[in-house]
LUMTI-941396 format. One line per 3 residues: number of its first residue (from 1); their letters; for each residue x, y, z of C-alpha. Coordinates in Angstrom, 2 decimals. Layout:
NUM	A	X/Y/Z; ...
//
This chain:
1	XXX	0.06/0.38/0.18; 1.49/3.58/-0.87; 2.16/5.66/2.12
4	XXX	0.00/8.44/2.72; 1.87/12.35/2.39; 1.47/13.04/6.08
7	XXX	4.90/13.56/7.14; 5.74/13.43/10.92; 9.15/15.50/11.90
10	XXX	10.95/15.05/14.69; 12.72/18.55/15.35; 15.14/17.57/18.16
13	XXX	16.82/20.27/19.76; 18.88/20.36/23.00; 16.67/21.90/25.05
16	XXX	13.37/20.53/23.86; 12.43/17.85/21.44; 9.38/18.18/19.21
19	XXX	7.13/15.71/16.66; 5.59/17.85/14.50; 3.06/16.49/12.19
22	XXX	2.45/17.81/8.48; -0.60/17.38/6.52; -0.49/16.66/2.80
25	XXX	-1.15/20.53/1.97; 1.49/21.70/4.33; -0.56/22.08/7.43
28	XXX	0.50/21.48/10.92; -1.77/18.91/12.38; -0.42/18.37/15.50
31	XXX	2.68/18.81/17.54; 4.15/17.47/21.30; 6.88/17.56/23.09
34	XXX	9.65/16.85/26.08; 12.72/17.77/27.27; 15.49/15.48/26.66
37	XXX	17.50/13.96/29.63; 21.25/14.47/30.13; 22.25/12.28/32.65
40	XXX	25.81/11.36/34.32; 27.89/8.48/33.00; 31.60/7.88/33.71
43	XXX	31.72/11.16/34.91; 30.37/12.71/31.50; 27.26/14.00/30.81
46	XXX	25.54/11.63/28.25; 22.06/11.85/26.32; 19.69/9.22/27.89
49	XXX	18.74/8.15/24.38; 16.93/5.32/24.86; 14.37/7.50/27.21
52	XXX	14.16/9.74/24.72; 13.68/7.00/21.90; 10.67/5.85/23.98
55	XXX	9.11/8.96/23.94; 9.61/9.23/20.11; 8.16/5.52/19.57
58	XXX	5.09/6.12/21.53; 4.31/9.83/20.57; 4.89/8.36/16.62
61	XXX	2.43/5.58/17.59; -0.11/8.11/18.29; 0.41/10.16/15.47
64	XXX	0.11/7.34/13.09; -3.51/6.80/14.94; -4.46/10.08/14.84
67	XXX	-3.13/11.21/11.45; -2.31/8.28/8.86; 1.45/8.97/9.07
70	XXX	3.50/8.34/6.01; 6.90/9.42/6.54; 9.20/10.11/9.12
73	XXX	12.32/12.84/9.15; 14.86/14.22/11.71; 15.96/17.78/11.95
76	XXX	18.77/17.91/14.94; 20.76/20.34/16.92; 24.52/20.79/16.07
79	XXX	27.57/19.46/17.34; 26.72/15.98/18.43; 27.56/12.53/17.38
82	XXX	27.01/8.57/18.03; 29.93/5.94/18.03; 28.41/2.68/17.01
85	XXX	28.96/-0.76/16.47; 26.80/-2.75/14.07; 23.56/-2.33/16.29
88	XXX	24.78/-1.03/19.72; 26.52/2.05/21.01; 30.30/1.77/21.62
91	XXX	29.76/4.92/23.77; 26.77/6.81/25.15; 26.26/9.95/22.82
94	XXX	27.81/13.02/24.58; 26.59/16.33/25.64; 28.57/19.03/23.50
97	XXX	28.59/21.51/26.69; 31.39/20.29/28.77; 34.95/20.84/28.56
100	XXX	37.73/18.23/27.97; 40.21/18.25/31.03; 42.85/20.97/30.05
103	XXX	46.02/18.13/29.86; 44.11/16.22/27.22; 42.44/19.54/25.31
106	XXX	46.00/20.95/24.99; 47.01/17.28/23.27; 43.76/17.37/21.17
109	XXX	43.75/20.87/20.12; 47.39/20.45/18.77; 45.41/18.27/15.82
112	XXX	42.83/20.61/14.77; 43.10/21.66/11.14; 43.72/25.40/9.79
115	XXX	40.71/27.31/9.97; 41.00/27.93/5.85; 40.62/24.15/5.26
118	XXX	37.52/23.58/7.64; 36.27/26.89/8.11; 35.59/25.72/11.33
121	XXX	36.72/28.20/14.29; 38.47/26.82/17.25; 35.64/26.99/19.62
124	XXX	35.28/25.53/23.11; 33.58/22.84/24.74; 32.00/20.04/22.26
127	XXX	31.15/22.95/19.75; 33.59/21.41/17.10; 32.62/17.63/17.56
130	XXX	35.65/16.11/16.03; 37.41/17.46/19.43; 34.95/15.54/21.48
133	XXX	35.35/12.74/19.05; 39.11/13.23/19.96; 38.83/13.12/23.54
136	XXX	36.40/9.50/23.45; 39.47/8.41/21.74; 42.21/9.98/24.41
139	XXX	39.78/8.53/27.28; 39.87/5.30/25.67; 41.37/4.39/22.08
142	XXX	38.70/1.44/22.31; 35.96/3.78/21.81; 36.99/4.36/18.23
145	XXX	38.31/1.52/16.92; 35.59/-0.65/18.49; 33.26/1.47/16.76
148	XXX	32.34/0.94/12.93; 30.18/4.04/12.21; 30.43/7.72/13.69
151	XXX	26.74/9.18/12.95; 25.80/12.32/12.99; 23.05/13.22/15.53
154	XXX	19.74/12.59/12.58; 21.72/10.07/11.29; 21.80/8.43/14.52
157	XXX	18.25/8.46/14.77; 17.59/6.90/11.56; 19.74/4.25/12.31
160	XXX	17.58/3.98/15.22; 14.44/3.45/12.95; 15.93/1.54/9.99
163	XXX	19.09/0.17/10.61; 20.90/2.11/7.82; 23.88/4.05/8.64
166	XXX	24.36/6.92/6.34; 26.00/10.41/6.73; 24.31/13.86/5.80
169	XXX	26.77/16.79/4.19; 24.55/19.80/5.99; 25.41/18.10/9.47
172	XXX	29.26/17.01/8.84; 29.80/20.19/7.83; 28.49/22.38/10.49
175	XXX	31.94/23.45/12.56; 32.75/20.28/12.76; 36.53/20.21/12.09
178	XXX	35.32/16.71/10.17; 34.80/18.62/6.48; 36.53/20.53/4.07
181	XXX	33.95/22.93/2.28; 36.02/24.41/-0.52; 37.05/20.30/-1.38
184	XXX	33.84/19.27/-0.81; 35.54/15.91/0.92; 36.96/15.28/4.67
187	XXX	38.89/17.14/6.37; 42.62/16.50/6.91; 41.51/15.22/10.77
190	XXX	39.54/12.18/9.59; 42.26/10.81/7.33; 44.85/11.72/9.84
193	XXX	42.88/9.97/12.34; 41.82/6.78/10.32; 38.08/7.46/10.64
196	XXX	37.35/7.87/6.80; 36.48/4.14/6.94; 34.17/4.98/9.84
199	XXX	31.84/7.65/7.79; 29.29/5.79/5.89; 28.01/6.85/2.45
202	XXX	26.30/9.88/2.11; 22.78/10.54/1.22; 20.84/14.06/0.32
205	XXX	18.95/14.86/3.66; 15.24/13.78/2.98; 16.25/10.93/1.14
208	XXX	14.19/7.48/2.08; 16.43/4.89/3.81; 14.21/2.18/4.71
211	XXX	10.70/1.62/6.85; 9.52/1.18/10.25; 6.56/-0.54/11.44
214	XXX	4.09/0.78/13.76; 1.99/-1.62/15.38; -1.48/-1.04/16.66
217	XXX	-4.08/-2.49/19.19; -6.87/-1.48/16.86; -5.24/-2.46/13.13
220	XXX	-2.74/-4.19/11.62; 1.03/-3.01/11.68; 2.08/0.32/9.47
223	XXX	4.69/0.77/7.59; 6.09/4.23/7.62; 9.05/5.35/5.04
226	XXX	12.03/6.69/7.38; 14.04/9.64/5.46; 17.83/10.95/6.26
229	XXX	17.67/13.94/8.49; 19.11/17.59/8.73; 21.00/19.88/10.59
232	XXX	18.52/22.31/12.39; 19.41/25.41/10.87; 20.47/24.49/7.40
235	XXX	16.80/23.06/7.32; 15.53/26.21/7.75; 17.66/27.90/5.64
238	XXX	16.08/24.85/3.02; 12.68/25.74/4.21; 13.30/30.10/3.01
241	XXX	14.88/29.00/-0.23; 11.85/26.53/-1.26; 9.23/29.55/-0.60
244	XXX	11.24/32.07/-2.90; 13.94/33.50/-0.82; 17.27/33.36/-2.99
247	XXX	19.77/36.38/-1.93; 18.74/36.99/1.49; 20.38/36.68/5.19
250	XXX	18.44/34.33/7.54; 18.68/34.88/11.27; 17.59/31.24/12.73
253	XXX	16.58/31.86/16.60; 16.76/28.97/19.46; 19.34/28.56/21.94
256	XXX	21.77/29.45/19.11; 21.29/32.47/17.08; 22.63/31.40/13.58
259	XXX	22.61/33.79/10.72; 23.45/32.68/7.08; 24.38/35.35/4.37
262	XXX	25.79/33.43/1.29; 26.53/36.82/-0.23; 29.40/37.36/2.07
265	XXX	33.09/35.98/0.83; 34.45/33.55/2.37; 37.67/35.54/3.22
268	XXX	35.80/37.74/5.20; 35.13/35.16/8.02; 37.07/35.85/10.89
271	XXX	37.72/32.48/13.06; 37.94/34.92/16.37; 34.58/36.17/15.78
274	XXX	32.67/32.46/15.48; 32.06/32.85/12.16; 32.52/29.86/10.18
277	XXX	31.26/28.06/6.44; 28.12/25.81/7.08; 27.60/23.61/4.34
280	XXX	23.83/23.73/2.63; 21.98/20.29/1.85; 23.56/20.74/-1.22
283	XXX	26.88/20.36/-0.21; 27.35/24.52/-0.81; 29.74/26.54/1.88
286	XXX	27.05/28.95/3.44; 29.19/31.52/5.88; 27.85/31.86/9.42
289	XXX	28.28/33.88/12.01; 26.19/32.36/15.56; 26.11/33.48/19.02
292	XXX	23.94/31.79/21.81; 21.46/34.31/22.05; 18.18/32.24/23.22
295	XXX	20.56/30.88/26.22; 22.06/34.58/26.33; 18.52/35.88/26.62
298	XXX	17.19/33.50/29.70; 20.45/33.93/31.55; 20.03/37.63/31.49
301	XXX	16.95/38.00/31.46; 16.16/35.81/35.22; 14.00/33.57/32.99
304	XXX	11.59/36.34/31.76; 8.97/34.27/29.74; 5.97/37.13/29.07
307	XXX	5.86/39.90/26.52; 7.96/43.29/26.87; 6.49/46.51/26.77
310	XXX	7.86/49.43/25.06; 7.54/51.73/28.33; 10.20/48.66/29.73
313	XXX	12.55/49.31/26.88; 11.96/53.32/27.14; 13.31/53.19/30.63
316	XXX	16.26/51.02/30.18; 17.31/52.99/27.66; 16.52/56.62/29.88
319	XXX	18.53/54.71/33.18; 21.61/54.22/31.05; 21.35/49.91/31.71
322	XXX	23.25/47.92/29.64; 23.95/43.76/29.50; 27.33/43.66/28.23
325	XXX	28.80/40.38/26.40; 29.05/37.47/27.10; 26.36/35.54/29.23
328	XXX	27.62/31.91/27.30; 30.70/30.24/25.48; 30.84/31.10/21.47
331	XXX	30.18/33.79/19.68; 31.32/37.20/18.37; 32.75/38.00/21.68
334	XXX	34.82/35.74/23.85; 36.68/35.98/26.56; 33.81/38.74/28.06
337	XXX	31.86/37.75/31.27; 28.23/38.64/30.88; 27.41/41.83/33.08
340	XXX	25.25/44.62/33.58; 26.34/48.31/33.89; 23.92/51.12/35.20
343	XXX	20.97/50.92/37.81; 20.25/47.74/39.18; 16.89/46.17/37.30
346	XXX	14.52/43.42/37.89; 11.69/42.16/36.22; 10.48/43.03/33.10
349	XXX	13.09/46.00/32.90; 15.74/43.08/32.87; 14.28/41.36/30.90
352	XXX	14.34/44.47/28.30; 17.87/44.91/28.81; 18.08/41.22/28.37
355	XXX	16.35/41.68/25.25; 18.23/44.64/23.62; 21.71/43.27/24.26
358	XXX	20.34/40.04/21.88; 19.26/42.37/19.39; 22.55/44.41/19.62
361	XXX	24.06/40.98/19.46; 22.32/40.34/16.03; 22.87/43.68/15.09
364	XXX	26.97/43.56/15.34; 26.70/39.75/13.99; 24.91/40.96/10.77
367	XXX	27.36/44.07/10.40; 29.79/41.40/10.40; 28.90/38.98/8.10
370	XXX	28.17/42.02/5.95; 24.22/41.86/5.33; 23.06/44.39/2.87
373	XXX	20.08/41.99/1.68; 16.77/40.94/2.88; 16.75/39.38/6.30
376	XXX	14.12/36.74/7.40; 13.82/36.10/11.35; 12.59/32.83/12.50
379	XXX	12.41/30.67/15.81; 11.78/31.47/19.39; 12.77/35.01/19.87
382	XXX	9.97/35.97/17.35; 8.05/35.12/20.01; 9.73/37.52/22.69
385	XXX	8.30/40.15/20.80; 10.01/43.17/19.54; 12.91/41.69/18.44
388	XXX	11.80/42.13/14.67; 10.89/45.38/15.18; 14.40/46.60/17.07
391	XXX	16.17/45.05/14.41; 14.31/46.91/11.39; 14.87/50.12/13.29
394	XXX	18.77/49.90/13.37; 18.67/48.64/9.70; 16.14/51.12/8.10
397	XXX	18.02/50.33/4.78; 16.89/46.24/4.92; 13.54/44.77/4.52
400	XXX	13.10/42.31/7.62; 10.80/39.81/7.13; 9.56/37.36/10.12
403	XXX	7.78/34.14/9.99; 4.70/33.33/10.60; 5.57/29.75/11.54
406	XXX	8.60/30.16/14.12; 9.71/26.64/13.33; 11.71/26.97/10.04
409	XXX	13.65/23.96/10.91; 10.91/21.34/11.24; 9.40/22.77/7.87
412	XXX	12.78/22.61/5.85; 12.48/18.98/6.83; 9.15/18.77/5.90
415	XXX	9.90/20.17/2.72; 13.08/17.65/2.03; 10.84/15.26/2.70
418	XXX	7.55/16.87/0.39; 10.33/17.08/-2.59; 10.97/13.34/-2.81
421	XXX	7.41/13.11/-3.27; 7.24/15.37/-5.66; 5.33/18.32/-4.05
424	XXX	5.99/21.58/-2.97; 2.50/22.69/-0.37; 4.37/25.56/1.69
427	XXX	4.20/29.38/0.39; 6.02/32.44/1.59; 3.71/33.36/4.07
430	XXX	6.64/35.70/6.44; 5.33/39.34/7.02; 7.59/42.73/6.87
433	XXX	8.70/44.10/10.24; 8.05/47.62/10.79; 10.66/49.76/12.43
436	XXX	9.79/50.56/16.15; 10.65/54.12/16.26; 12.35/53.67/19.93
439	XXX	13.72/57.08/21.14; 17.24/56.81/21.75; 17.64/53.23/20.00
442	XXX	20.52/54.38/17.73; 22.67/56.31/20.61; 21.97/53.17/23.02
445	XXX	23.82/51.12/20.38; 26.83/53.17/20.17; 27.33/53.42/23.46
448	XXX	26.98/49.77/24.04; 29.26/49.24/21.51; 31.78/51.63/22.96
451	XXX	31.50/50.19/26.52; 31.87/46.37/24.79; 35.18/47.75/23.52
454	XXX	33.83/46.82/19.79; 35.53/47.65/16.97; 33.81/48.60/14.09
457	XXX	33.05/45.79/11.64; 34.25/47.00/7.98; 31.27/46.71/5.78
460	XXX	30.82/46.96/2.02; 29.46/50.14/0.34; 25.52/50.19/0.28
463	XXX	23.84/48.53/-2.83; 19.78/48.33/-3.53; 17.44/46.91/-1.31
466	XXX	16.91/43.55/-2.34; 13.10/41.18/-1.39; 12.31/37.91/-1.66
//
């Protein structure tokens, strides 16, 4: 029997993992979510993969009963991998937010390829996941010698559902130290460590890999098609291209703010600013800058999760309250400790200062990535309110669009599957953001940059406004 065109997308974030069910017309039929559990194992933090797998199977079964799901797809957060041997894990999946001991880190970091080979900046923790593979190898060489495959995070899940081991370029090419974008091949680290034979053959994101059987108490077993997954931010980039945006900058927000601008030349990338070349689902370099904006907003705001008024923003500017970089590792202002300057504020005013901080970091990042084209903003920070409107005020020469979906990674994953089915149900539903006209914002920006001791980015001369 031919599977239905209903698609279940597991959008697997570090903090929240979600299941979206898309109807054949592209509408979202249902959404469920859970929080992955990170547990201790041998002195390390690792994923409780069995607990997450149990949730995935149960939620998928319910979705199949409710909506006759015919396809499964995965969109996954970066920096994460699995070492597997035949049908089992060699070592549990590492949490990327942990640093190797200094004695090991010094030895590991000597093996990292040059930036101009991989366009992966040297980052702390496991933000370059090749670094964490080296860590597991240093802890116990058997971790690598016993493994028959190194799987990226979305491919770990497609393997769990089908038993098929594959690779996918947008994930392996995501600041991992494992990929050389200009060559379109693995890096010297992979060959130097003898890992190439452990890298499964590549399949394009969205390719059908096998089937998963869903049992039911009320009907016969249902077989659904399992598709090769994708890196989440690259998935969002694919989605907006699929609905008509071409020359544009994507600001994909969540735990991370990831900014893509394919118009930026590769030689403008500064490894000390957390600038890098991602790789699209079609294997092309995508100049990128990023910082942990969602995490920083949560920390700086004190966990504020309600709207912020314009009055609160105005009071913060009038009082001269500044949140200064950086409240989380990585980003264009590494080596600075996040702090507040000015009168002490709490509640909504503290949240307003935090939102202004994230907007100003985004604006700085857009300058660094030489963004002068149309901007599309997607993801969780859209829901904070005023984020896009503040940015539109700071960048009046660029049209800024926000997505009604705010879930570009899940929509992009679904679009990749629809492509394999010969369907294009999604249309451009973005809306242009109106500048906020907040008094004093431009002067506040200049003071913030001076206080942060930020050198002015080199920005090329303006050009004509570009729309989708």
